[in-house]
C-alpha positions in Angstrom: -10.4 -39.8 -15.3 -8.4 -36.7 -14.6 -9.9 -34.1 -12.5 -10.3 -30.6 -14.3 -8.2 -28.0 -12.3 -10.7 -24.8 -11.5 -8.0 -22.5 -12.7 -7.7 -24.2 -16.2 -11.1 -22.5 -17.2 -9.4 -19.1 -17.5 -8.4 -20.1 -20.9 -11.9 -20.8 -22.0 -13.3 -17.7 -20.4 -10.6 -15.8 -22.3 -11.3 -17.3 -25.5 -15.2 -16.9 -25.5 -14.9 -13.4 -24.5 -12.7 -12.4 -27.2 -14.8 -14.2 -29.8 -17.7 -12.7 -28.6 -16.4 -9.4 -28.7 -15.0 -9.5 -32.3 -18.3 -11.0 -33.2 -20.5 -8.1 -31.8 -18.2 -5.7 -33.4 -17.9 -7.4 -36.9 -21.8 -7.2 -37.0 -21.7 -3.6 -36.4 -19.2 -3.0 -39.0 -21.0 -5.2 -41.5 -24.3 -3.8 -41.0 -23.0 -0.1 -41.1 -21.0 -1.2 -44.6 -24.0 -2.8 -46.2 -26.6 -0.2 -45.0 -24.4 2.6 -46.5 -23.8 0.7 -49.8 -27.4 -0.3 -50.3 -28.9 3.1 -49.9 -30.9 2.4 -46.8 -28.6 4.0 -44.2 -31.2 6.7 -43.3 -34.1 4.5 -42.9 -32.0 1.9 -41.0 -30.7 4.8 -38.7 -34.0 5.6 -38.0 -34.7 2.2 -36.4 -31.7 2.6 -34.0 -31.7 4.4 -30.6 -27.8 5.1 -31.0 -24.9 4.4 -33.4 -21.3 4.4 -32.5 -19.5 7.5 -33.7 -17.3 5.4 -35.8 -18.0 1.6 -36.1 -14.5 1.1 -37.6 -12.8 3.0 -34.7 -14.8 1.1 -32.2 -13.8 -2.1 -34.0 -9.9 -1.2 -33.9 -10.3 0.0 -30.1 -12.0 -3.3 -29.5 -9.1 -5.5 -31.2 -6.8 -3.3 -29.3 -8.3 -3.9 -26.0 -8.6 -7.6 -26.4 -5.1 -8.0 -27.6 -3.8 -6.0 -24.1 -5.9 -8.5 -22.0 -4.3 -11.5 -24.1 -0.8 -9.9 -23.5 -1.2 -9.3 -19.7 -2.5 -13.1 -19.6 0.5 -14.3 -21.2 2.5 -12.1 -19.1 1.0 -13.6 -15.7 1.6 -17.0 -17.2 5.4 -16.4 -17.5 5.8 -15.0 -14.1 6.0 -17.6 -11.3 4.3 -16.8 -7.8 2.3 -13.7 -6.8 4.6 -10.8 -7.8 3.8 -7.3 -7.5 4.0 -7.3 -11.5 1.2 -9.7 -11.3 -1.2 -7.6 -9.4 -0.4 -4.6 -11.5 -1.5 -6.6 -14.6 -4.9 -7.1 -13.0 -5.1 -3.4 -12.5 -4.5 -3.0 -16.2 -7.2 -5.6 -16.9 -9.7 -3.9 -15.0 -9.0 -0.4 -16.7 -9.2 -2.6 -20.0 -12.6 -4.0 -19.2 -14.0 -0.5 -18.1 -12.8 0.9 -21.6 -14.3 -2.3 -23.5 -17.5 -1.6 -21.8 -17.5 2.0 -22.8 -16.3 1.4 -26.4 -19.0 -1.5 -27.1 -21.6 0.3 -25.0 -21.7 -2.6 -22.6 -23.0 -4.9 -25.5 -20.7 -7.5 -23.6 -19.7 -7.8 -20.4 -18.3 -11.6 -20.0 -14.7 -10.3 -19.7 -15.8 -9.2 -16.2 -16.3 -13.1 -15.6 -12.9 -13.6 -17.0 -11.1 -10.8 -14.9 -12.7 -12.1 -11.8 -11.5 -15.6 -12.4 -8.1 -14.1 -12.4 -8.4 -12.1 -9.6 -9.8 -15.3 -7.6 -6.8 -17.3 -8.9 -4.2 -14.8 -7.4 -6.1 -13.7 -4.0 -5.8 -15.3 -0.6 -8.3 -18.3 0.1 -10.2 -16.3 2.6 -11.7 -13.8 0.2 -12.3 -15.8 -2.8 -16.0 -16.5 -2.1 -16.8 -12.7 -1.0 -15.0 -11.7 -4.3 -16.8 -14.1 -6.4 -20.3 -13.0 -5.2 -19.3 -9.2 -5.7 -17.9 -9.8 -9.3 -21.0 -11.8 -10.1 -23.3 -8.6 -9.0 -21.0 -6.1 -10.9 -21.5 -8.3 -14.1 -25.2 -8.6 -13.6 -25.6 -4.5 -13.5 -23.0 -4.0 -16.4 -25.7 -5.1 -18.7 -26.6 -3.3 -22.0 -30.5 -3.7 -20.8 -30.1 -2.4 -17.3 -27.7 0.7 -18.1 -29.7 1.3 -21.5 -32.6 2.3 -19.7 -30.8 5.4 -18.0 -28.3 6.0 -20.8 -28.6 5.8 -24.6 -26.6 2.9 -25.8 -26.4 1.2 -29.3 -27.7 -2.3 -29.0 -26.1 -5.0 -31.6 -29.5 -7.0 -31.4 -31.0 -4.1 -33.4 -28.3 -4.7 -35.9 -29.3 -8.0 -36.5 -32.9 -7.2 -37.7 -31.1 -5.3 -40.8 -30.7 -9.1 -42.1 -33.2 -11.4 -43.3 -35.6 -13.5 -40.8 -33.3 -16.7 -41.4 -30.0 -14.8 -40.7 -31.5 -13.3 -37.7 -32.1 -16.3 -36.3 -28.8 -17.4 -36.7 -27.3 -14.4 -35.4 -29.2 -14.5 -32.5 -28.4 -18.0 -31.6 -24.8 -17.5 -31.9 -25.1 -14.5 -29.7 -26.7 -15.9 -26.8 -24.8 -19.3 -27.3 -21.7 -17.4 -26.7 -23.2 -15.6 -23.6 -24.6 -18.6 -21.9 -21.5 -20.5 -22.8 -19.1 -18.1 -21.1 -21.7 -17.7 -18.0 -21.6 -21.4 -17.8 -17.9 -21.9 -17.8 -17.8 -19.3 -15.1 -20.5 -21.1 -13.2 -18.6 -24.4 -13.6 -15.2 -22.3 -12.4 -17.0 -21.2 -9.4 -18.0 -24.9 -8.7 -14.4 -26.0 -9.2 -12.9 -23.5 -7.1 -15.3 -24.6 -4.0 -14.6 -28.2 -4.7 -10.6 -27.5 -4.9 -11.1 -25.2 -1.8 -12.9 -28.3 0.2 -10.3 -30.6 -1.0 -7.8 -28.3 0.1 -9.4 -28.1 3.6 -9.6 -31.8 3.8 -6.1 -31.9 3.2 -5.3 -29.5 5.6 -7.1 -31.3 8.0 -5.6 -34.7 7.2 -2.3 -33.3 7.6 -3.1 -31.9 10.9 -4.2 -34.9 12.0 -0.8 -36.5 11.0 1.1 -33.7 12.5 -0.7 -34.3 15.7 -0.1 -38.0 15.5 3.8 -37.2 14.7 4.0 -34.6 17.6 2.4 -37.3 20.2 5.0 -40.0 18.9 7.9 -37.3 19.2 6.9 -36.5 22.7 6.7 -40.1 23.4 10.3 -40.3 22.1 11.6 -37.2 23.9 9.8 -39.2 27.2 12.0 -42.2 26.2 15.4 -40.2 25.4 15.0 -38.3 28.7 14.1 -41.4 30.7 17.4 -43.1 28.8 19.4 -40.1 29.7 18.6 -40.2 33.1 19.0 -43.9 33.3 22.6 -43.4 31.5 23.6 -40.7 34.0 22.8 -42.5 36.8 24.8 -45.6 35.8 27.5 -42.9 34.9 27.4 -41.6 38.4 27.4 -45.2 40.0 30.3 -46.3 38.1 32.3 -42.8 39.1 31.5 -43.5 42.6 32.5 -47.1 42.3 35.7 -46.2 40.6 36.6 -43.5 43.1 35.4 -44.9 46.3 36.5 -48.4 45.6 39.8 -47.3 45.0 39.9 -44.9 48.3 38.7 -47.5 50.3 40.8 -50.5 49.3 43.7 -47.8 50.0 42.3 -46.9 53.2 41.8 -50.6 54.1 45.2 -52.0 53.3 46.7 -49.1 55.2 44.8 -49.6 58.2 45.8 -53.0 58.4 49.6 -51.9 57.9 49.0 -49.7 61.2 47.5 -52.6 63.2 50.5 -54.5 62.5 53.1 -52.1 63.2 51.4 -50.0 66.2 52.9 -51.9 68.9 56.4 -52.2 67.3 56.9 -48.8 65.8 54.2 -46.1 66.8 55.7 -43.3 64.9 55.6 -45.2 61.7 52.2 -46.0 62.5 51.3 -42.4 63.2 52.8 -41.5 60.0 50.9 -44.1 58.0 47.7 -42.8 59.4 48.3 -39.3 58.1 48.9 -40.8 54.7 45.5 -42.7 55.3 43.9 -39.3 56.5 45.1 -37.9 53.0 43.6 -40.8 51.0 40.3 -40.5 52.9 40.1 -36.9 52.2 41.1 -37.5 48.5 38.2 -40.0 48.2 35.8 -37.8 49.8 36.6 -34.9 47.3 36.6 -37.5 44.4 33.1 -38.8 45.6 31.7 -34.8 45.6 32.8 -34.5 42.2 31.3 -37.6 40.8 28.2 -36.8 42.1 27.9 -33.3 40.8 29.3 -34.8 37.5 31.9 -32.4 37.5 34.8 -34.6 37.2 36.1 -33.7 33.6 35.6 -30.0 34.1 37.7 -29.7 37.4 40.4 -32.2 35.9 40.5 -30.4 32.6 43.9 -28.6 33.4 46.0 -31.6 34.5 47.9 -33.9 32.1 46.8 -37.7 32.1 50.5 -38.4 32.8 50.3 -36.3 35.9 46.8 -37.9 37.1 48.2 -41.3 36.8 51.2 -40.5 38.8 49.5 -38.7 41.7 47.1 -41.9 41.5 49.6 -44.4 41.9 51.6 -42.2 44.5 48.6 -42.3 46.6 48.2 -45.8 46.2 51.8 -46.5 47.0 51.9 -44.2 50.1 48.5 -45.9 51.6 49.4 -49.2 51.0 53.4 -49.6 51.0 52.8 -51.8 47.7 55.4 -51.4 45.2 54.0 -50.2 42.3 56.3 -49.6 39.1 55.1 -47.2 36.5 56.2 -47.0 32.6 54.6 -44.5 30.1 55.9 -43.6 26.6 54.9 -39.7 25.8 51.3 -39.7 25.6 49.6 -38.2 22.7 47.2 -35.6 22.9 44.0 -37.6 23.7 40.4 -36.4 23.9 38.8 -36.3 27.3 36.9 -39.2 26.9 40.4 -41.4 26.1 42.0 -39.9 29.1 39.2 -40.9 31.5 39.1 -44.3 29.6 42.9 -44.8 30.5 42.8 -43.3 34.0 39.8 -45.7 34.9 41.4 -48.9 33.5 44.7 -48.1 35.7 42.6 -47.0 38.6 40.3 -50.0 38.8 43.2 -52.7 37.7 45.3 -51.4 40.7 42.4 -51.5 43.1 41.6 -55.0 42.3 45.2 -56.2 42.6 45.4 -54.6 45.8 41.8 -55.8 47.3 41.7 -59.4 45.5 45.0 -60.4 44.4 46.7 -59.8 47.4 49.7 -58.4 45.5 52.9 -56.9 46.8 54.3 -55.8 43.2 52.1 -54.0 40.3 53.8 -52.8 37.3 51.5 -50.2 34.9 53.0 -50.1 31.3 51.4 -47.5 28.7 52.6 -47.3 25.5 51.9 -46.5 21.9 51.0 -49.4 19.6 49.5 -49.5 16.0 47.5 -46.2 16.2 46.4 -46.6 19.6 47.5 -46.8 23.4 48.2 -50.3 24.9 47.5 -50.4 28.7 49.1 -53.0 30.9 48.8 -53.6 34.6 50.2 -56.6 35.9 50.6 -57.9 39.4 52.3 -61.0 41.5 49.3 -61.6 43.3 47.2 -64.7 43.8 45.6 -64.4 40.2 42.1 -65.7 39.7 41.9 -68.9 37.5 37.8 -68.7 37.5 37.8 -65.3 36.8 34.0 -63.6 36.5 33.5 -60.0 35.8 32.3 -57.9 38.2 30.8 -54.4 38.4 34.2 -53.0 37.9 35.6 -54.6 35.3 32.5 -55.0 33.4 32.2 -50.9 33.5 35.8 -51.1 32.2 34.7 -53.1 29.3 31.9 -51.1 28.3 33.6 -47.7 28.6 36.5 -49.0 26.3 34.0 -50.5 23.8 32.1 -47.3 23.5 35.6 -45.9 22.3 36.5 -48.9 20.0 38.7 -50.3 22.4 38.8 -54.0 23.9 40.1 -55.5 27.4 41.7 -59.0 28.0 42.0 -60.5 31.5 44.8 -62.8 32.2 45.5 -64.8 35.4 48.9 -66.5 34.9 51.7 -66.0 37.2 49.6 -63.1 39.0 47.0 -61.2 37.2 47.1 -58.8 34.4 45.0 -56.6 32.6 45.7 -56.0 28.9 43.8 -53.0 27.4 43.8 -51.5 23.7 42.6 -48.1 23.1 42.5 -46.7 19.6 43.1 -43.2 19.0 41.5 -40.9 16.4 43.4 -39.6 13.4 43.9 -36.0 15.0 44.9 -37.5 18.3 47.5 -39.9 16.6 49.2 -36.8 14.9 
């Protein structure tokens, strides 16, 4: 069964009130006309406490006011939301109610309930119950019976007595039925408003409970994200340290071995080699500091990739004495992530060739191929037939995979690292 919306009862209140007003004024006009035509006007007037100045004028005024109230109601239906013009029509309705009470001498006050229903509809929830109580008291006080005790007013029920007993009963029945029906509709309206308000409160509580659950889930998700971020940052720093310190220590180790070999034969050359090793050690310390502070990208932002690669290989060449050849096409303007990936691939591959492959020659080639970069680092070392990825090579594979690239390790006539890194559209141009 479809629930009755409380505010739809305003239509019923408007219809009942309009019919009641027209019924009352029609009886007054009809009785006044019949009394004049039958010659009973003087006798009938003697039974009345007061009569309208002009029943026909009162009837016209009543019809005009009812039309005005109907027009403002239709206007409000055409305006969405709580616009200023809507509140202006409510003031017009209040003034029209006062005029109607004056024209009809408070014989009907049901339009007050209809006005009250409209005010409740457009008011904030916190004031609705107070307005309903105050409006009901005003409705009760604006009664013909109460005000008639202090001010002479004409009473439509006295006009009913003009007719015979049977007609009187019908008129009184219709009169009180309309009054009671109007008031009953208003009581139902109030109950519906209370029920609607209660449902709204329950819905708000339900939404609040769901919001609390969502906030709790969001906080949990934020904590997880924070922990994941911390883990990723720790892994990133660990990888950075591995890449930098591993490369530096490899160069230092090989350089020291060289110094030990030539110390007795050529002390001057050994001294020169130690100076180179010292420079490599200092550079490694600086790299470690940059990695720990996670500022590697910012500090190297002003240096081109080609320059950084040449500096890396020059340092390795001077520290180890190994023949390192470098061939590089004109590199496109890569993003920071791509530049770092290329640098780390070359760095890790050269370090592994020196440390594990015992290579005496290393060849590094970087070229553009099929919308990406092809990086090849080959050495003449011992190779690794039973190759198993370690921390560095695993990190190399993961770094490239995040950028859509791949890496292949080939152990044949030495050891070769072949990496492919796709470039984004803007970088290719």
